[in-house]
N, C-alpha and C positions, 0 to 999 in steps of 0.2 A: 317131360321135365322131371329131373331127378329130385330126390328128397332134399339134398343139400341146397339146391337152387330154391326150392319152395320155402325152406326155413329162412333163407336170406330175404326172400320177398316179404314174408310175414314180419320179420324184424324191421325191415324198412318201413312197412305200413305202420307199425307200432310207434316207431320214432316220429313218423310224420304226424300221427295223431297227437302225440305229446307236444310236438312243436306247434301245432295248430292251437292247442289249448293255451300254450305259453303266449302266443301272439294275441289271442283273444283276451287273455287276462290283462296284458299290457294295454290293449285298446280300452278296456273297461276303466283302468286307472287313468288313462288319458281323458276319458269322458268326465270322470269325477273331478280331475284337476281343471278341466275346461269350465265346468259348472262353478267351481270355486272362483276361478279367474273372472268369470262374468259378474259374479256378485261383488268381488273386490273392485272391478272396473266401474261398476255402477256407483259405488260409494266414492271412488276417486273422482268421477265426473261431478258428482254433487259437491264434493269438497272444493274442487277446482273452480266450480261456478261461484261458490261463496267467496273464494279468494279473489276472483276477478271482480265480483260486485264490490268487495271492500276496496280494491285498488281504484275502481271508478269513483267511489265515494270520496276516497282520499284525494284523488285528482280534482274533483269538484270543490272540495274544501280548500285545497291549496290555491285554486283559482280565486275563490272568494277571499282568501287571505291576502292575495296580491291586490285585489280591489280595495280592501280595507286598509292595507298598508299605504296605498296611494292616497286614500282619503285622509288618513292620519297625517301623512306627510304634507298634504295640501293645507290642512287646517292647523298645523302645529304652531306656527309662528304668528298667527293672527289672533289678536285678543278678542275680536268680535266672534270668533268661531270656537271659543274655548269649550262651551257646552257641547257643540257638535263634535269637537275633537274627543271629549270625554266619552260621548255616546259611541263614537267609532271605536275607541279603545276597549270599551266594555263589550261591544259586539265582537271585536276581534278576540278578546279573552274567551268568550263563549265558543267561538269558532275553533280556536286552538285547542280548547278542552275537548271539543267533539272530535277534532283530528287525532288527539292523543288517544282517546278511547277507541276510535276506529283502528288506529295503528296497533293498539294492544290486542284488539280482537283479531286483526289480520295476522299479527305475529303468532298468536295462539293457533290460528288455522294453518299457517305455514309450518309451524312446528309439528302439528298433527300430520300434515301432509308429508313432511320429511320422514317422520316415524313410519307412516304407512308405506312410503316408497322404499324405505330401508327394509321393512319386513317383506314387501313384495319382491324386491331384488333378491333377498336371501332365498325366498321360496322359488323364484325363477331359476336361480343358480342351481338349487337342489333339483328342480324339475329337469333342467338341461343336463345335469350330470346323470340323473336317472335315465333320461331318454337316450343319452349317449351310450350308457351301459346296455340299455335295452336294444339299441341298434347293433352294438357289437355282439351281444348274445345272439340276436337273430341271424346275423351274418355267419357266426360260428355254427349255429344249428343248420343253416341252409347248406353250408359247406359240408357238414357231416352227412346231410341228406344226399348230397351229390356223391360223396364218397361211398355211402351205403349202396346207392343205386349202381355205382360202378362195380363194387364188389359183387353185387347180386347178379350182374350181367345185364345185357340189353336185349332180352328176348323180344321178338317182334310179335305183332298181333297174330301172325300165322302160327307161331309157336304156341301161343295161348289157345288158339282154336283147335289145333291138332292135339294138344295135350289134354283137352277137356274130355272127361269121361262120358258126358252126355250134354244135351242142349242146355239144361238148367245150369250145369256146372260152367258152361261157356258164358252164359249171361252174367253169372255171379263174378266170374273173373274179369269180364269187360267192365262191369260196374266198379270193381275194385281198382282197376287201372284208371278209370275216369276220375274217381275220387282222389287218387294219388296225384293225378295231373292237376286237378282243381286246387288241391292243397298247395302244390308247388306255386301255382299262379297267385293264390291268396297270400302266401308267404312273401313273395316278391312285392306284391302291391302294398302289403303292410309295411315292409321295409322302406319302400319309396315314400309312403305317407309319413312314416316316422322321421325320415330325413327332412321332409318339407317342414314338419312341425318343429323339428330341432332348429332349423335355420330361421324360421319365423320367431321362435322363442328367443334366439340370440339377438335378432333385430329389435324385438320388444325390450329385451334386457338393456341393450345399449341406449335405447330411447329413454327408458326409465332412469338410467344412470345420468344421462344428460339433463333430464328434468330435475333430478335430485340436486345436481350441481347448480342449476339455475335457481332452484328454490333456496338453496343455501346462500347464494349470492344475494337474492332478493331479501332473505331474512336479515342478513347483515346490514343491507341498505336501509331496511325499515327500522332496525334497531338504532342505527345512526340518526335517521330522521326523527324517531321517537325522542331521542335525547335532545336533538335540536329544538323540537317543539316544546319540550319541558324547559329548556333554557329560554326560549322565546316567551313562554308564559311567565317566567320569573321577571323578565324585562318589562312585559306588559303590566304586570302587577305594580312594579316600581313606577312606570309611567302613569298609570292610573292614579296612584296615590299622590304623585307629584302634581298631576292635573287637578285633583281634588283640592290639594293645598292651595294651588294657584287660583282656582275658582273661589275658594273661601277668602283668599287675600283680595281678589278683585271685588268680591261682594262687599267686604269691609271698606275698601276704598270707595266703591260706589255709594254705599250708605253714608260715608263720611261727607261725600260731595252731593248727597241727594237733595239737600235743602237748596243749594245753588242751582242744581239741575232742574228741580221742580219750579223754582222761581223763573229761570230762563224759559222753561216750557210754557208757563202761565203767561209770561209777558209776550212770548211769540204768538201764542194762541190769541191773546188780546189784540195784537197787531193784525193778525190775519182776519179776525172778526171786524176790526175797524176798516181794513182794506176791503173786505167784502162789502161793508156798508157803503164805502166810498165808491166802489165799482158799481154797486146797485144804483147809487144816487146819480153817477155819471150816465149810466144807461137810461135812467129815468129821464134825465134832462135831454139826452140825445133823442129819446123817443118823443118827448114833448116838442123838441125843436123840429123833428121830422114831421110830426103832425101839423105844427104851425106852418111850415113851408108848404106842405100839401094843401093846407087850407088857403094860404095866400095864392098858390098856383090855381086852385079851383076858382077862387074869386076873380083872379085876373082873366081866366079863360071865360068865365061867365060874362064879365064886362066886355070882353072882346066880342063875344057872341052877340051881346046886346047892341053893340055899335054896328056890327055887320047887319043885324036885323033892321036897324034904323037907317041904313044906307050909308053909314060912315065908313071911313077907312082907318086902318091901324098903322100907327107909326112905329109900333114896337117890332124891332127886328131881332130882339134878343133870342137866344136859344134856351131851351129848357135846362133846368139845373141838373137834369139827369145826365148831361154830357160830362159831368165831373164825377162819374161813378167810381172810378178806380183811383184810390189814394192809398197811402201807406207803403211801408217798405217790406218787400217780400224776399224770402230767401229760398224759394223753391227751385232748386237746380240740382242736377245729377251729381255734382261734386260735393254737395253739402247734405246728403241724405243717405240713409242706410236702410236696406230692406230685410225684414225678418224672413221673408219667403226664401231667401238664399239658404237659410238654416232649417227649412222644413217646419217653421213655426206657424201655427194657425191661431188667428185672433178669436177671442171669445166675445168681444163686444165692439163698440166704436173705438176702443183703445187698443193699441198694439204694445208689444214688449219694448221697454225703454232702453235696454242695452243688448242689441242683437248679438247673438253668439254666446251670451253668458246668462244662463237660466237657473242658476242655483240660488235658492233663498236661504241665507244663513240665519235669518231671524224674521219672524212674521209679526202680525198685529197681535197685541196682547200685553198683559202685565208681566213685569220682571223686576223682582226685588223692590216692589212698592211703586214702580213707575210704569206709565202706560206708553207703549210703543205704537204710534199711530200709522205706521206704514210697513213696507217690507224692505229688508236689506238684501240687495243682490250682490253676491260675493263670489269670487274665484281667485285662485292663487296668482293669476296673471291678469287680473282685471284692471289694474292701474293704467290709466291712459286710454281705456276703451271709450268709444263714442257713446255719449248720452243723446238719445233721440226723442223727438216729440212723440208722445203717445197718440196724439190726434191733432187735427187742424185747430188753430187758435191764435190768440194774441198774448204776447208776453206782457205781464202786468207788474212783475217785480223781478229785479235782479240784484243779488248781493254778491260782490266780487272782491271783497277786501281781504278775508282771512289769510294770514301768512303762515298759519300753523298746519302745514300739509304733511302730517305724520300720525301714526297711531298713538293714542294716549288714553289714560285711565280716567281723566277728568275733562271737563269742558274748558275750552279756551275762551268761551264767552262770545265768540264771533258768530254772527248771523243767527242769534238765538239758539246756538248749538248746532245749526245746520251748516255752518261755515259758508262756503261759496255755493249759492243755490239760485234757482229761478222758479217762478210760478207762471203757469199758462192758464188763461181763461178760454175755455172751449165753448162757451155759450150755454144758456139754459141752466146756469148755476153749477156747471161742471168745471172743476179746477184740477190741475195736476202739479205736484211739487217734486223737484229734483235736487237732493241735498248731498253735501260733502264733496262737491266737484273740485278738481284741481284748477278749473278755470271755465267760466261761462262765456260763451262766444256770441250770444244774442243780446239784444238791448230792449228796454221797456218800449212798448208800442209796436214792436216788430210783429208782423204777421208770419206765422210759420205753418208749414204743411206737415202732415203725419210722416214721420221718418226723418225730418230735417234735424241736423246735428245742433244740439244746444250747448255742448261743452264736452269735457272729458272727465272720467272717474278719478277721484282723488281721495284724500283722507282729512279734509279740513273740518273745523268745528269739533264737536264732541264725537269723535270717530276713533274707534279702536284699531282701525286698519282700513285700507282702500276698499271702498264699496259704494254703491249708490243707494241712498235712502229715497224711496219712491212712495208718494202718497196720491190717492185719488179722493177728492172732496166733492160733495154735492150740497150746495147752499151752505157752505162753511163747515159741514159735518164730515169728519174723516171716515171713509169706508175701507173695507178690506180690499186692497188692490188685486189679491189673488182671485177674487170673484169676477174680475174684469179683464185681466191680462194673463 
């Protein structure tokens, strides 16, 4: 090997070493960039999780708003449900306020996410540009390496061995050749890796750009929703104030008619107590009559037995009075009864629910504006005409079917002691049930009814602010809370 060829080889090795350091430096920067990307990715995942949680909460709140909107709509035009309507409006106001706060929080998170994505996209674009430059530089260096090797010549391993001055010189030259070859392989591998990273970064960049656009769209949608919620809140405030004003007006009207209402209630209670006494007296006489007949029958049988013992014969061919056990008019048939089991209702006691399919109580037992409400009001927006059913077996002991005032009103029309068209059933052992404000009672006094038999249909007669059933349970004349029994 001549001196010129040796110098070319040394120059090639020097350039190779420089190229190797360049590639290694680029690899180090890639590691640092990757470490930064991991930290940024972790923060992005956390923020994305918070945004998703906020969206789920907003969705739940919107679902609750739909339910409350329906409740407000159902109770809006019914005077009996004014307080319930006001409570629903107040709950809706709180729900909308919470929705607004959640939207504001979510909007802030989205804005932060958009800023973070914008910064990340800028960094990725810079990284991609740097990586592209790095690849181009690497390719140029590799091309230079090839050119240098070409200029230096392509001496074979035989030339290297023959040109060695001694064995040690031969080993050194072989090691040098090996290292140059390894460097060439490493340079190619690094260039391939850089190309893969470049392509992966481009895919990630496009994904982040898509996510950025989606977040911008979501941000605009949430800003619009935020404004809608603020507008809705203003409407709810107005409705709430209007309902408060209406409640105050109804209260004043009620108080103005309170004296008449109390008088009607007292008179009705007196009538019920008188009816209770009369029924007790009737039962007492019936019991005395039953005992008298039993005694007569006992004496007759004793006399008959005495005659038989004396050898006589009996001319009595009469049958026992027990042959006339079944009397009275019954209405127990499949066409005139309704079963709560069809609605999944479960009885609490001997009584069952009186309006199958309608289970909402708009007003319960208790005091309101100085007057005592002795039963429960069963109401729904579509309850008019629903079947009123016997809560248990019994006998109809009172029916009032006169009241022509079947509409909602703020004062009593005076019919049926304020109960309008109603009926009372005696279930025995001092238990009574009362069914008020019917649009028409279809049973009659003395009629035997079975549990679930239809007594009439729901209306708004008497002192009724809207279609509903007023239902009472009494024991020995004392009104109890029906909610404890049905």
